[in-house]
ModelCIF file with pLDDT and N, C-alpha, C, O atoms, coordinates in Angstrom:
data_MODEL
#
_entry.id   MODEL 
#
_entity.id                         1 
_entity.type                       polymer 
_entity.pdbx_number_of_molecules   1 
#
_entity_poly.entity_id                      1 
_entity_poly.type                           'polypeptide(L)' 
_entity_poly.nstd_linkage                   no 
_entity_poly.nstd_monomer                   no 
_entity_poly.pdbx_seq_one_letter_code       MPRKKRQLILSQPVREGVKAIKVRLDARTVITLASKKALDMWKQRYPNAVVIG 
_entity_poly.pdbx_seq_one_letter_code_can   MPRKKRQLILSQPVREGVKAIKVRLDARTVITLASKKALDMWKQRYPNAVVIG 
_entity_poly.pdbx_strand_id                 A 
#
loop_
_entity_poly_seq.entity_id 
_entity_poly_seq.num 
_entity_poly_seq.mon_id 
_entity_poly_seq.hetero 
1 1  MET n 
1 2  PRO n 
1 3  ARG n 
1 4  LYS n 
1 5  LYS n 
1 6  ARG n 
1 7  GLN n 
1 8  LEU n 
1 9  ILE n 
1 10 LEU n 
1 11 SER n 
1 12 GLN n 
1 13 PRO n 
1 14 VAL n 
1 15 ARG n 
1 16 GLU n 
1 17 GLY n 
1 18 VAL n 
1 19 LYS n 
1 20 ALA n 
1 21 ILE n 
1 22 LYS n 
1 23 VAL n 
1 24 ARG n 
1 25 LEU n 
1 26 ASP n 
1 27 ALA n 
1 28 ARG n 
1 29 THR n 
1 30 VAL n 
1 31 ILE n 
1 32 THR n 
1 33 LEU n 
1 34 ALA n 
1 35 SER n 
1 36 LYS n 
1 37 LYS n 
1 38 ALA n 
1 39 LEU n 
1 40 ASP n 
1 41 MET n 
1 42 TRP n 
1 43 LYS n 
1 44 GLN n 
1 45 ARG n 
1 46 TYR n 
1 47 PRO n 
1 48 ASN n 
1 49 ALA n 
1 50 VAL n 
1 51 VAL n 
1 52 ILE n 
1 53 GLY n 
#
_struct_asym.id          A 
_struct_asym.entity_id   1 
#
loop_
_ma_qa_metric.id 
_ma_qa_metric.mode 
_ma_qa_metric.name 
_ma_qa_metric.software_group_id 
_ma_qa_metric.type 
1 global pLDDT . pLDDT 
2 local  pLDDT . pLDDT 
#
_ma_qa_metric_global.metric_id      1 
_ma_qa_metric_global.metric_value   86.25 
_ma_qa_metric_global.model_id       1 
_ma_qa_metric_global.ordinal_id     1 
#
loop_
_ma_qa_metric_local.label_asym_id 
_ma_qa_metric_local.label_comp_id 
_ma_qa_metric_local.label_seq_id 
_ma_qa_metric_local.metric_id 
_ma_qa_metric_local.metric_value 
_ma_qa_metric_local.model_id 
_ma_qa_metric_local.ordinal_id 
A MET 1  2 69.00 1 1  
A PRO 2  2 78.00 1 2  
A ARG 3  2 81.00 1 3  
A LYS 4  2 82.00 1 4  
A LYS 5  2 80.00 1 5  
A ARG 6  2 82.00 1 6  
A GLN 7  2 81.00 1 7  
A LEU 8  2 79.00 1 8  
A ILE 9  2 77.00 1 9  
A LEU 10 2 77.00 1 10 
A SER 11 2 77.00 1 11 
A GLN 12 2 68.00 1 12 
A PRO 13 2 71.00 1 13 
A VAL 14 2 71.00 1 14 
A ARG 15 2 72.00 1 15 
A GLU 16 2 76.00 1 16 
A GLY 17 2 74.00 1 17 
A VAL 18 2 72.00 1 18 
A LYS 19 2 80.00 1 19 
A ALA 20 2 85.00 1 20 
A ILE 21 2 90.00 1 21 
A LYS 22 2 93.00 1 22 
A VAL 23 2 94.00 1 23 
A ARG 24 2 95.00 1 24 
A LEU 25 2 93.00 1 25 
A ASP 26 2 91.00 1 26 
A ALA 27 2 91.00 1 27 
A ARG 28 2 92.00 1 28 
A THR 29 2 92.00 1 29 
A VAL 30 2 93.00 1 30 
A ILE 31 2 92.00 1 31 
A THR 32 2 90.00 1 32 
A LEU 33 2 91.00 1 33 
A ALA 34 2 87.00 1 34 
A SER 35 2 89.00 1 35 
A LYS 36 2 90.00 1 36 
A LYS 37 2 93.00 1 37 
A ALA 38 2 92.00 1 38 
A LEU 39 2 92.00 1 39 
A ASP 40 2 94.00 1 40 
A MET 41 2 94.00 1 41 
A TRP 42 2 94.00 1 42 
A LYS 43 2 94.00 1 43 
A GLN 44 2 95.00 1 44 
A ARG 45 2 94.00 1 45 
A TYR 46 2 94.00 1 46 
A PRO 47 2 94.00 1 47 
A ASN 48 2 94.00 1 48 
A ALA 49 2 93.00 1 49 
A VAL 50 2 94.00 1 50 
A VAL 51 2 93.00 1 51 
A ILE 52 2 92.00 1 52 
A GLY 53 2 80.00 1 53 
#
loop_
_atom_site.group_PDB 
_atom_site.id 
_atom_site.type_symbol 
_atom_site.label_atom_id 
_atom_site.label_alt_id 
_atom_site.label_comp_id 
_atom_site.label_asym_id 
_atom_site.label_entity_id 
_atom_site.label_seq_id 
_atom_site.pdbx_PDB_ins_code 
_atom_site.Cartn_x 
_atom_site.Cartn_y 
_atom_site.Cartn_z 
_atom_site.occupancy 
_atom_site.B_iso_or_equiv 
_atom_site.pdbx_formal_charge 
_atom_site.auth_seq_id 
_atom_site.auth_comp_id 
_atom_site.auth_asym_id 
_atom_site.auth_atom_id 
_atom_site.pdbx_PDB_model_num 
ATOM 1   N N  . MET A 1 1  ? 45.011 -42.347 28.537  1.00 69.00 ? 1  MET A N  1 
ATOM 2   C CA . MET A 1 1  ? 45.531 -41.232 27.789  1.00 69.00 ? 1  MET A CA 1 
ATOM 3   C C  . MET A 1 1  ? 44.570 -40.938 26.624  1.00 69.00 ? 1  MET A C  1 
ATOM 4   O O  . MET A 1 1  ? 44.179 -41.859 25.906  1.00 69.00 ? 1  MET A O  1 
ATOM 5   N N  . PRO A 1 2  ? 44.187 -39.667 26.429  1.00 78.00 ? 2  PRO A N  1 
ATOM 6   C CA . PRO A 1 2  ? 43.244 -39.339 25.353  1.00 78.00 ? 2  PRO A CA 1 
ATOM 7   C C  . PRO A 1 2  ? 43.878 -39.515 23.973  1.00 78.00 ? 2  PRO A C  1 
ATOM 8   O O  . PRO A 1 2  ? 45.078 -39.315 23.781  1.00 78.00 ? 2  PRO A O  1 
ATOM 9   N N  . ARG A 1 3  ? 43.040 -39.891 23.037  1.00 81.00 ? 3  ARG A N  1 
ATOM 10  C CA . ARG A 1 3  ? 43.504 -40.061 21.662  1.00 81.00 ? 3  ARG A CA 1 
ATOM 11  C C  . ARG A 1 3  ? 43.538 -38.726 20.946  1.00 81.00 ? 3  ARG A C  1 
ATOM 12  O O  . ARG A 1 3  ? 42.754 -37.824 21.243  1.00 81.00 ? 3  ARG A O  1 
ATOM 13  N N  . LYS A 1 4  ? 44.449 -38.612 20.007  1.00 82.00 ? 4  LYS A N  1 
ATOM 14  C CA . LYS A 1 4  ? 44.508 -37.403 19.181  1.00 82.00 ? 4  LYS A CA 1 
ATOM 15  C C  . LYS A 1 4  ? 43.465 -37.501 18.072  1.00 82.00 ? 4  LYS A C  1 
ATOM 16  O O  . LYS A 1 4  ? 43.253 -38.569 17.499  1.00 82.00 ? 4  LYS A O  1 
ATOM 17  N N  . LYS A 1 5  ? 42.832 -36.400 17.783  1.00 80.00 ? 5  LYS A N  1 
ATOM 18  C CA . LYS A 1 5  ? 41.873 -36.359 16.676  1.00 80.00 ? 5  LYS A CA 1 
ATOM 19  C C  . LYS A 1 5  ? 42.643 -36.249 15.366  1.00 80.00 ? 5  LYS A C  1 
ATOM 20  O O  . LYS A 1 5  ? 43.591 -35.472 15.253  1.00 80.00 ? 5  LYS A O  1 
ATOM 21  N N  . ARG A 1 6  ? 42.230 -37.025 14.392  1.00 82.00 ? 6  ARG A N  1 
ATOM 22  C CA . ARG A 1 6  ? 42.829 -36.936 13.071  1.00 82.00 ? 6  ARG A CA 1 
ATOM 23  C C  . ARG A 1 6  ? 41.985 -36.013 12.223  1.00 82.00 ? 6  ARG A C  1 
ATOM 24  O O  . ARG A 1 6  ? 40.756 -36.068 12.270  1.00 82.00 ? 6  ARG A O  1 
ATOM 25  N N  . GLN A 1 7  ? 42.626 -35.177 11.461  1.00 81.00 ? 7  GLN A N  1 
ATOM 26  C CA . GLN A 1 7  ? 41.909 -34.252 10.602  1.00 81.00 ? 7  GLN A CA 1 
ATOM 27  C C  . GLN A 1 7  ? 41.613 -34.944 9.274   1.00 81.00 ? 7  GLN A C  1 
ATOM 28  O O  . GLN A 1 7  ? 42.528 -35.418 8.601   1.00 81.00 ? 7  GLN A O  1 
ATOM 29  N N  . LEU A 1 8  ? 40.352 -35.003 8.903   1.00 79.00 ? 8  LEU A N  1 
ATOM 30  C CA . LEU A 1 8  ? 39.919 -35.649 7.676   1.00 79.00 ? 8  LEU A CA 1 
ATOM 31  C C  . LEU A 1 8  ? 39.973 -34.650 6.526   1.00 79.00 ? 8  LEU A C  1 
ATOM 32  O O  . LEU A 1 8  ? 39.370 -33.580 6.598   1.00 79.00 ? 8  LEU A O  1 
ATOM 33  N N  . ILE A 1 9  ? 40.690 -35.001 5.478   1.00 77.00 ? 9  ILE A N  1 
ATOM 34  C CA . ILE A 1 9  ? 40.797 -34.139 4.304   1.00 77.00 ? 9  ILE A CA 1 
ATOM 35  C C  . ILE A 1 9  ? 40.203 -34.887 3.124   1.00 77.00 ? 9  ILE A C  1 
ATOM 36  O O  . ILE A 1 9  ? 40.700 -35.940 2.726   1.00 77.00 ? 9  ILE A O  1 
ATOM 37  N N  . LEU A 1 10 ? 39.137 -34.332 2.570   1.00 77.00 ? 10 LEU A N  1 
ATOM 38  C CA . LEU A 1 10 ? 38.476 -34.937 1.423   1.00 77.00 ? 10 LEU A CA 1 
ATOM 39  C C  . LEU A 1 10 ? 38.953 -34.253 0.153   1.00 77.00 ? 10 LEU A C  1 
ATOM 40  O O  . LEU A 1 10 ? 39.090 -33.030 0.116   1.00 77.00 ? 10 LEU A O  1 
ATOM 41  N N  . SER A 1 11 ? 39.203 -35.029 -0.876  1.00 77.00 ? 11 SER A N  1 
ATOM 42  C CA . SER A 1 11 ? 39.629 -34.450 -2.146  1.00 77.00 ? 11 SER A CA 1 
ATOM 43  C C  . SER A 1 11 ? 38.761 -34.982 -3.266  1.00 77.00 ? 11 SER A C  1 
ATOM 44  O O  . SER A 1 11 ? 38.214 -36.082 -3.177  1.00 77.00 ? 11 SER A O  1 
ATOM 45  N N  . GLN A 1 12 ? 38.640 -34.199 -4.315  1.00 68.00 ? 12 GLN A N  1 
ATOM 46  C CA . GLN A 1 12 ? 37.830 -34.573 -5.461  1.00 68.00 ? 12 GLN A CA 1 
ATOM 47  C C  . GLN A 1 12 ? 38.622 -35.515 -6.361  1.00 68.00 ? 12 GLN A C  1 
ATOM 48  O O  . GLN A 1 12 ? 39.828 -35.328 -6.520  1.00 68.00 ? 12 GLN A O  1 
ATOM 49  N N  . PRO A 1 13 ? 37.978 -36.526 -6.957  1.00 71.00 ? 13 PRO A N  1 
ATOM 50  C CA . PRO A 1 13 ? 38.676 -37.373 -7.928  1.00 71.00 ? 13 PRO A CA 1 
ATOM 51  C C  . PRO A 1 13 ? 38.969 -36.566 -9.194  1.00 71.00 ? 13 PRO A C  1 
ATOM 52  O O  . PRO A 1 13 ? 38.204 -35.673 -9.558  1.00 71.00 ? 13 PRO A O  1 
ATOM 53  N N  . VAL A 1 14 ? 40.055 -36.876 -9.847  1.00 71.00 ? 14 VAL A N  1 
ATOM 54  C CA . VAL A 1 14 ? 40.446 -36.161 -11.057 1.00 71.00 ? 14 VAL A CA 1 
ATOM 55  C C  . VAL A 1 14 ? 39.660 -36.731 -12.226 1.00 71.00 ? 14 VAL A C  1 
ATOM 56  O O  . VAL A 1 14 ? 39.722 -37.927 -12.511 1.00 71.00 ? 14 VAL A O  1 
ATOM 57  N N  . ARG A 1 15 ? 38.916 -35.853 -12.901 1.00 72.00 ? 15 ARG A N  1 
ATOM 58  C CA . ARG A 1 15 ? 38.133 -36.267 -14.069 1.00 72.00 ? 15 ARG A CA 1 
ATOM 59  C C  . ARG A 1 15 ? 38.709 -35.582 -15.293 1.00 72.00 ? 15 ARG A C  1 
ATOM 60  O O  . ARG A 1 15 ? 38.898 -34.366 -15.312 1.00 72.00 ? 15 ARG A O  1 
ATOM 61  N N  . GLU A 1 16 ? 38.986 -36.377 -16.310 1.00 76.00 ? 16 GLU A N  1 
ATOM 62  C CA . GLU A 1 16 ? 39.601 -35.858 -17.530 1.00 76.00 ? 16 GLU A CA 1 
ATOM 63  C C  . GLU A 1 16 ? 38.606 -35.038 -18.344 1.00 76.00 ? 16 GLU A C  1 
ATOM 64  O O  . GLU A 1 16 ? 37.456 -35.449 -18.505 1.00 76.00 ? 16 GLU A O  1 
ATOM 65  N N  . GLY A 1 17 ? 39.028 -33.891 -18.857 1.00 74.00 ? 17 GLY A N  1 
ATOM 66  C CA . GLY A 1 17 ? 38.214 -33.092 -19.756 1.00 74.00 ? 17 GLY A CA 1 
ATOM 67  C C  . GLY A 1 17 ? 37.137 -32.257 -19.103 1.00 74.00 ? 17 GLY A C  1 
ATOM 68  O O  . GLY A 1 17 ? 36.365 -31.607 -19.808 1.00 74.00 ? 17 GLY A O  1 
ATOM 69  N N  . VAL A 1 18 ? 37.052 -32.247 -17.768 1.00 72.00 ? 18 VAL A N  1 
ATOM 70  C CA . VAL A 1 18 ? 36.027 -31.468 -17.079 1.00 72.00 ? 18 VAL A CA 1 
ATOM 71  C C  . VAL A 1 18 ? 36.716 -30.360 -16.294 1.00 72.00 ? 18 VAL A C  1 
ATOM 72  O O  . VAL A 1 18 ? 37.573 -30.624 -15.451 1.00 72.00 ? 18 VAL A O  1 
ATOM 73  N N  . LYS A 1 19 ? 36.338 -29.127 -16.576 1.00 80.00 ? 19 LYS A N  1 
ATOM 74  C CA . LYS A 1 19 ? 36.896 -28.006 -15.842 1.00 80.00 ? 19 LYS A CA 1 
ATOM 75  C C  . LYS A 1 19 ? 36.019 -27.745 -14.625 1.00 80.00 ? 19 LYS A C  1 
ATOM 76  O O  . LYS A 1 19 ? 34.835 -27.435 -14.757 1.00 80.00 ? 19 LYS A O  1 
ATOM 77  N N  . ALA A 1 20 ? 36.605 -27.870 -13.446 1.00 85.00 ? 20 ALA A N  1 
ATOM 78  C CA . ALA A 1 20 ? 35.848 -27.719 -12.204 1.00 85.00 ? 20 ALA A CA 1 
ATOM 79  C C  . ALA A 1 20 ? 35.686 -26.244 -11.856 1.00 85.00 ? 20 ALA A C  1 
ATOM 80  O O  . ALA A 1 20 ? 36.580 -25.436 -12.108 1.00 85.00 ? 20 ALA A O  1 
ATOM 81  N N  . ILE A 1 21 ? 34.549 -25.904 -11.282 1.00 90.00 ? 21 ILE A N  1 
ATOM 82  C CA . ILE A 1 21 ? 34.252 -24.549 -10.817 1.00 90.00 ? 21 ILE A CA 1 
ATOM 83  C C  . ILE A 1 21 ? 34.122 -24.616 -9.304  1.00 90.00 ? 21 ILE A C  1 
ATOM 84  O O  . ILE A 1 21 ? 33.233 -25.296 -8.792  1.00 90.00 ? 21 ILE A O  1 
ATOM 85  N N  . LYS A 1 22 ? 34.996 -23.923 -8.578  1.00 93.00 ? 22 LYS A N  1 
ATOM 86  C CA . LYS A 1 22 ? 34.898 -23.891 -7.121  1.00 93.00 ? 22 LYS A CA 1 
ATOM 87  C C  . LYS A 1 22 ? 34.012 -22.726 -6.708  1.00 93.00 ? 22 LYS A C  1 
ATOM 88  O O  . LYS A 1 22 ? 34.159 -21.607 -7.199  1.00 93.00 ? 22 LYS A O  1 
ATOM 89  N N  . VAL A 1 23 ? 33.083 -23.013 -5.789  1.00 94.00 ? 23 VAL A N  1 
ATOM 90  C CA . VAL A 1 23 ? 32.108 -22.018 -5.352  1.00 94.00 ? 23 VAL A CA 1 
ATOM 91  C C  . VAL A 1 23 ? 32.061 -22.003 -3.832  1.00 94.00 ? 23 VAL A C  1 
ATOM 92  O O  . VAL A 1 23 ? 31.942 -23.054 -3.201  1.00 94.00 ? 23 VAL A O  1 
ATOM 93  N N  . ARG A 1 24 ? 32.154 -20.808 -3.238  1.00 95.00 ? 24 ARG A N  1 
ATOM 94  C CA . ARG A 1 24 ? 32.005 -20.663 -1.791  1.00 95.00 ? 24 ARG A CA 1 
ATOM 95  C C  . ARG A 1 24 ? 30.555 -20.284 -1.515  1.00 95.00 ? 24 ARG A C  1 
ATOM 96  O O  . ARG A 1 24 ? 30.093 -19.210 -1.900  1.00 95.00 ? 24 ARG A O  1 
ATOM 97  N N  . LEU A 1 25 ? 29.835 -21.204 -0.828  1.00 93.00 ? 25 LEU A N  1 
ATOM 98  C CA . LEU A 1 25 ? 28.428 -20.968 -0.528  1.00 93.00 ? 25 LEU A CA 1 
ATOM 99  C C  . LEU A 1 25 ? 28.259 -20.055 0.674   1.00 93.00 ? 25 LEU A C  1 
ATOM 100 O O  . LEU A 1 25 ? 27.433 -19.143 0.657   1.00 93.00 ? 25 LEU A O  1 
ATOM 101 N N  . ASP A 1 26 ? 29.036 -20.299 1.709   1.00 91.00 ? 26 ASP A N  1 
ATOM 102 C CA . ASP A 1 26 ? 29.026 -19.461 2.895   1.00 91.00 ? 26 ASP A CA 1 
ATOM 103 C C  . ASP A 1 26 ? 30.444 -19.477 3.471   1.00 91.00 ? 26 ASP A C  1 
ATOM 104 O O  . ASP A 1 26 ? 31.378 -19.934 2.811   1.00 91.00 ? 26 ASP A O  1 
ATOM 105 N N  . ALA A 1 27 ? 30.603 -18.985 4.685   1.00 91.00 ? 27 ALA A N  1 
ATOM 106 C CA . ALA A 1 27 ? 31.935 -18.857 5.264   1.00 91.00 ? 27 ALA A CA 1 
ATOM 107 C C  . ALA A 1 27 ? 32.639 -20.196 5.453   1.00 91.00 ? 27 ALA A C  1 
ATOM 108 O O  . ALA A 1 27 ? 33.869 -20.242 5.477   1.00 91.00 ? 27 ALA A O  1 
ATOM 109 N N  . ARG A 1 28 ? 31.884 -21.287 5.588   1.00 92.00 ? 28 ARG A N  1 
ATOM 110 C CA . ARG A 1 28 ? 32.478 -22.586 5.879   1.00 92.00 ? 28 ARG A CA 1 
ATOM 111 C C  . ARG A 1 28 ? 32.422 -23.590 4.735   1.00 92.00 ? 28 ARG A C  1 
ATOM 112 O O  . ARG A 1 28 ? 33.144 -24.587 4.753   1.00 92.00 ? 28 ARG A O  1 
ATOM 113 N N  . THR A 1 29 ? 31.583 -23.342 3.748   1.00 92.00 ? 29 THR A N  1 
ATOM 114 C CA . THR A 1 29 ? 31.294 -24.358 2.745   1.00 92.00 ? 29 THR A CA 1 
ATOM 115 C C  . THR A 1 29 ? 31.825 -23.972 1.374   1.00 92.00 ? 29 THR A C  1 
ATOM 116 O O  . THR A 1 29 ? 31.495 -22.911 0.844   1.00 92.00 ? 29 THR A O  1 
ATOM 117 N N  . VAL A 1 30 ? 32.657 -24.849 0.802   1.00 93.00 ? 30 VAL A N  1 
ATOM 118 C CA . VAL A 1 30 ? 33.158 -24.695 -0.562  1.00 93.00 ? 30 VAL A CA 1 
ATOM 119 C C  . VAL A 1 30 ? 32.787 -25.958 -1.315  1.00 93.00 ? 30 VAL A C  1 
ATOM 120 O O  . VAL A 1 30 ? 33.054 -27.062 -0.840  1.00 93.00 ? 30 VAL A O  1 
ATOM 121 N N  . ILE A 1 31 ? 32.171 -25.810 -2.492  1.00 92.00 ? 31 ILE A N  1 
ATOM 122 C CA . ILE A 1 31 ? 31.799 -26.963 -3.305  1.00 92.00 ? 31 ILE A CA 1 
ATOM 123 C C  . ILE A 1 31 ? 32.461 -26.840 -4.670  1.00 92.00 ? 31 ILE A C  1 
ATOM 124 O O  . ILE A 1 31 ? 32.873 -25.754 -5.077  1.00 92.00 ? 31 ILE A O  1 
ATOM 125 N N  . THR A 1 32 ? 32.558 -27.967 -5.371  1.00 90.00 ? 32 THR A N  1 
ATOM 126 C CA . THR A 1 32 ? 33.123 -28.006 -6.703  1.00 90.00 ? 32 THR A CA 1 
ATOM 127 C C  . THR A 1 32 ? 32.038 -28.450 -7.678  1.00 90.00 ? 32 THR A C  1 
ATOM 128 O O  . THR A 1 32 ? 31.403 -29.487 -7.487  1.00 90.00 ? 32 THR A O  1 
ATOM 129 N N  . LEU A 1 33 ? 31.837 -27.666 -8.706  1.00 91.00 ? 33 LEU A N  1 
ATOM 130 C CA . LEU A 1 33 ? 30.804 -27.957 -9.704  1.00 91.00 ? 33 LEU A CA 1 
ATOM 131 C C  . LEU A 1 33 ? 31.454 -28.226 -11.051 1.00 91.00 ? 33 LEU A C  1 
ATOM 132 O O  . LEU A 1 33 ? 32.571 -27.785 -11.318 1.00 91.00 ? 33 LEU A O  1 
ATOM 133 N N  . ALA A 1 34 ? 30.733 -28.961 -11.897 1.00 87.00 ? 34 ALA A N  1 
ATOM 134 C CA . ALA A 1 34 ? 31.273 -29.321 -13.206 1.00 87.00 ? 34 ALA A CA 1 
ATOM 135 C C  . ALA A 1 34 ? 30.626 -28.546 -14.345 1.00 87.00 ? 34 ALA A C  1 
ATOM 136 O O  . ALA A 1 34 ? 31.132 -28.572 -15.468 1.00 87.00 ? 34 ALA A O  1 
ATOM 137 N N  . SER A 1 35 ? 29.510 -27.851 -14.079 1.00 89.00 ? 35 SER A N  1 
ATOM 138 C CA . SER A 1 35 ? 28.837 -27.173 -15.182 1.00 89.00 ? 35 SER A CA 1 
ATOM 139 C C  . SER A 1 35 ? 28.262 -25.835 -14.737 1.00 89.00 ? 35 SER A C  1 
ATOM 140 O O  . SER A 1 35 ? 28.041 -25.591 -13.551 1.00 89.00 ? 35 SER A O  1 
ATOM 141 N N  . LYS A 1 36 ? 28.031 -24.990 -15.713 1.00 90.00 ? 36 LYS A N  1 
ATOM 142 C CA . LYS A 1 36 ? 27.427 -23.684 -15.472 1.00 90.00 ? 36 LYS A CA 1 
ATOM 143 C C  . LYS A 1 36 ? 25.967 -23.838 -15.052 1.00 90.00 ? 36 LYS A C  1 
ATOM 144 O O  . LYS A 1 36 ? 25.449 -23.021 -14.292 1.00 90.00 ? 36 LYS A O  1 
ATOM 145 N N  . LYS A 1 37 ? 25.302 -24.884 -15.545 1.00 93.00 ? 37 LYS A N  1 
ATOM 146 C CA . LYS A 1 37 ? 23.913 -25.138 -15.194 1.00 93.00 ? 37 LYS A CA 1 
ATOM 147 C C  . LYS A 1 37 ? 23.779 -25.451 -13.698 1.00 93.00 ? 37 LYS A C  1 
ATOM 148 O O  . LYS A 1 37 ? 22.842 -24.996 -13.041 1.00 93.00 ? 37 LYS A O  1 
ATOM 149 N N  . ALA A 1 38 ? 24.721 -26.226 -13.176 1.00 92.00 ? 38 ALA A N  1 
ATOM 150 C CA . ALA A 1 38 ? 24.721 -26.539 -11.744 1.00 92.00 ? 38 ALA A CA 1 
ATOM 151 C C  . ALA A 1 38 ? 24.972 -25.278 -10.929 1.00 92.00 ? 38 ALA A C  1 
ATOM 152 O O  . ALA A 1 38 ? 24.395 -25.109 -9.855  1.00 92.00 ? 38 ALA A O  1 
ATOM 153 N N  . LEU A 1 39 ? 25.822 -24.397 -11.425 1.00 92.00 ? 39 LEU A N  1 
ATOM 154 C CA . LEU A 1 39 ? 26.098 -23.138 -10.733 1.00 92.00 ? 39 LEU A CA 1 
ATOM 155 C C  . LEU A 1 39 ? 24.837 -22.290 -10.636 1.00 92.00 ? 39 LEU A C  1 
ATOM 156 O O  . LEU A 1 39 ? 24.584 -21.684 -9.595  1.00 92.00 ? 39 LEU A O  1 
ATOM 157 N N  . ASP A 1 40 ? 24.047 -22.238 -11.695 1.00 94.00 ? 40 ASP A N  1 
ATOM 158 C CA . ASP A 1 40 ? 22.800 -21.473 -11.675 1.00 94.00 ? 40 ASP A CA 1 
ATOM 159 C C  . ASP A 1 40 ? 21.837 -22.006 -10.619 1.00 94.00 ? 40 ASP A C  1 
ATOM 160 O O  . ASP A 1 40 ? 21.171 -21.230 -9.933  1.00 94.00 ? 40 ASP A O  1 
ATOM 161 N N  . MET A 1 41 ? 21.764 -23.332 -10.489 1.00 94.00 ? 41 MET A N  1 
ATOM 162 C CA . MET A 1 41 ? 20.887 -23.942 -9.495  1.00 94.00 ? 41 MET A CA 1 
ATOM 163 C C  . MET A 1 41 ? 21.339 -23.586 -8.074  1.00 94.00 ? 41 MET A C  1 
ATOM 164 O O  . MET A 1 41 ? 20.507 -23.273 -7.222  1.00 94.00 ? 41 MET A O  1 
ATOM 165 N N  . TRP A 1 42 ? 22.651 -23.633 -7.816  1.00 94.00 ? 42 TRP A N  1 
ATOM 166 C CA . TRP A 1 42 ? 23.165 -23.305 -6.481  1.00 94.00 ? 42 TRP A CA 1 
ATOM 167 C C  . TRP A 1 42 ? 23.009 -21.819 -6.173  1.00 94.00 ? 42 TRP A C  1 
ATOM 168 O O  . TRP A 1 42 ? 22.805 -21.451 -5.017  1.00 94.00 ? 42 TRP A O  1 
ATOM 169 N N  . LYS A 1 43 ? 23.103 -20.955 -7.194  1.00 94.00 ? 43 LYS A N  1 
ATOM 170 C CA . LYS A 1 43 ? 22.913 -19.512 -6.979  1.00 94.00 ? 43 LYS A CA 1 
ATOM 171 C C  . LYS A 1 43 ? 21.478 -19.203 -6.566  1.00 94.00 ? 43 LYS A C  1 
ATOM 172 O O  . LYS A 1 43 ? 21.240 -18.222 -5.860  1.00 94.00 ? 43 LYS A O  1 
ATOM 173 N N  . GLN A 1 44 ? 20.509 -20.029 -6.996  1.00 95.00 ? 44 GLN A N  1 
ATOM 174 C CA . GLN A 1 44 ? 19.129 -19.836 -6.557  1.00 95.00 ? 44 GLN A CA 1 
ATOM 175 C C  . GLN A 1 44 ? 18.986 -20.160 -5.077  1.00 95.00 ? 44 GLN A C  1 
ATOM 176 O O  . GLN A 1 44 ? 18.286 -19.457 -4.349  1.00 95.00 ? 44 GLN A O  1 
ATOM 177 N N  . ARG A 1 45 ? 19.646 -21.217 -4.633  1.00 94.00 ? 45 ARG A N  1 
ATOM 178 C CA . ARG A 1 45 ? 19.563 -21.627 -3.232  1.00 94.00 ? 45 ARG A CA 1 
ATOM 179 C C  . ARG A 1 45 ? 20.394 -20.742 -2.319  1.00 94.00 ? 45 ARG A C  1 
ATOM 180 O O  . ARG A 1 45 ? 19.988 -20.442 -1.196  1.00 94.00 ? 45 ARG A O  1 
ATOM 181 N N  . TYR A 1 46 ? 21.561 -20.325 -2.803  1.00 94.00 ? 46 TYR A N  1 
ATOM 182 C CA . TYR A 1 46 ? 22.483 -19.493 -2.027  1.00 94.00 ? 46 TYR A CA 1 
ATOM 183 C C  . TYR A 1 46 ? 22.809 -18.240 -2.837  1.00 94.00 ? 46 TYR A C  1 
ATOM 184 O O  . TYR A 1 46 ? 23.775 -18.240 -3.599  1.00 94.00 ? 46 TYR A O  1 
ATOM 185 N N  . PRO A 1 47 ? 22.027 -17.181 -2.689  1.00 94.00 ? 47 PRO A N  1 
ATOM 186 C CA . PRO A 1 47 ? 22.252 -15.970 -3.497  1.00 94.00 ? 47 PRO A CA 1 
ATOM 187 C C  . PRO A 1 47 ? 23.601 -15.309 -3.252  1.00 94.00 ? 47 PRO A C  1 
ATOM 188 O O  . PRO A 1 47 ? 24.086 -14.575 -4.113  1.00 94.00 ? 47 PRO A O  1 
ATOM 189 N N  . ASN A 1 48 ? 24.217 -15.550 -2.102  1.00 94.00 ? 48 ASN A N  1 
ATOM 190 C CA . ASN A 1 48 ? 25.513 -14.941 -1.792  1.00 94.00 ? 48 ASN A CA 1 
ATOM 191 C C  . ASN A 1 48 ? 26.685 -15.802 -2.224  1.00 94.00 ? 48 ASN A C  1 
ATOM 192 O O  . ASN A 1 48 ? 27.822 -15.502 -1.859  1.00 94.00 ? 48 ASN A O  1 
ATOM 193 N N  . ALA A 1 49 ? 26.452 -16.863 -2.991  1.00 93.00 ? 49 ALA A N  1 
ATOM 194 C CA . ALA A 1 49 ? 27.519 -17.750 -3.442  1.00 93.00 ? 49 ALA A CA 1 
ATOM 195 C C  . ALA A 1 49 ? 28.483 -16.990 -4.342  1.00 93.00 ? 49 ALA A C  1 
ATOM 196 O O  . ALA A 1 49 ? 28.082 -16.154 -5.151  1.00 93.00 ? 49 ALA A O  1 
ATOM 197 N N  . VAL A 1 50 ? 29.803 -17.314 -4.175  1.00 94.00 ? 50 VAL A N  1 
ATOM 198 C CA . VAL A 1 50 ? 30.836 -16.611 -4.910  1.00 94.00 ? 50 VAL A CA 1 
ATOM 199 C C  . VAL A 1 50 ? 31.730 -17.649 -5.603  1.00 94.00 ? 50 VAL A C  1 
ATOM 200 O O  . VAL A 1 50 ? 32.155 -18.622 -4.980  1.00 94.00 ? 50 VAL A O  1 
ATOM 201 N N  . VAL A 1 51 ? 32.009 -17.437 -6.883  1.00 93.00 ? 51 VAL A N  1 
ATOM 202 C CA . VAL A 1 51 ? 32.929 -18.309 -7.621  1.00 93.00 ? 51 VAL A CA 1 
ATOM 203 C C  . VAL A 1 51 ? 34.353 -17.928 -7.221  1.00 93.00 ? 51 VAL A C  1 
ATOM 204 O O  . VAL A 1 51 ? 34.750 -16.767 -7.323  1.00 93.00 ? 51 VAL A O  1 
ATOM 205 N N  . ILE A 1 52 ? 35.131 -18.942 -6.756  1.00 92.00 ? 52 ILE A N  1 
ATOM 206 C CA . ILE A 1 52 ? 36.489 -18.645 -6.294  1.00 92.00 ? 52 ILE A CA 1 
ATOM 207 C C  . ILE A 1 52 ? 37.550 -19.311 -7.161  1.00 92.00 ? 52 ILE A C  1 
ATOM 208 O O  . ILE A 1 52 ? 38.738 -19.047 -6.981  1.00 92.00 ? 52 ILE A O  1 
ATOM 209 N N  . GLY A 1 53 ? 37.157 -20.156 -8.085  1.00 80.00 ? 53 GLY A N  1 
ATOM 210 C CA . GLY A 1 53 ? 38.173 -20.785 -8.914  1.00 80.00 ? 53 GLY A CA 1 
ATOM 211 C C  . GLY A 1 53 ? 37.601 -21.673 -9.973  1.00 80.00 ? 53 GLY A C  1 
ATOM 212 O O  . GLY A 1 53 ? 38.348 -22.269 -10.748 1.00 80.00 ? 53 GLY A O  1 
#
């Protein structure tokens, strides 16, 4: 009998005092950043990146 696939859900650890910035790089990829400087670096690599939260 075939095994069922389990869906892996990854979550970010909660860090005190850091406001997370969620960014959608493409249709499938969402990343969480901690600083505006990191966002600038990702915008260079992915010009179509959109801040979603």
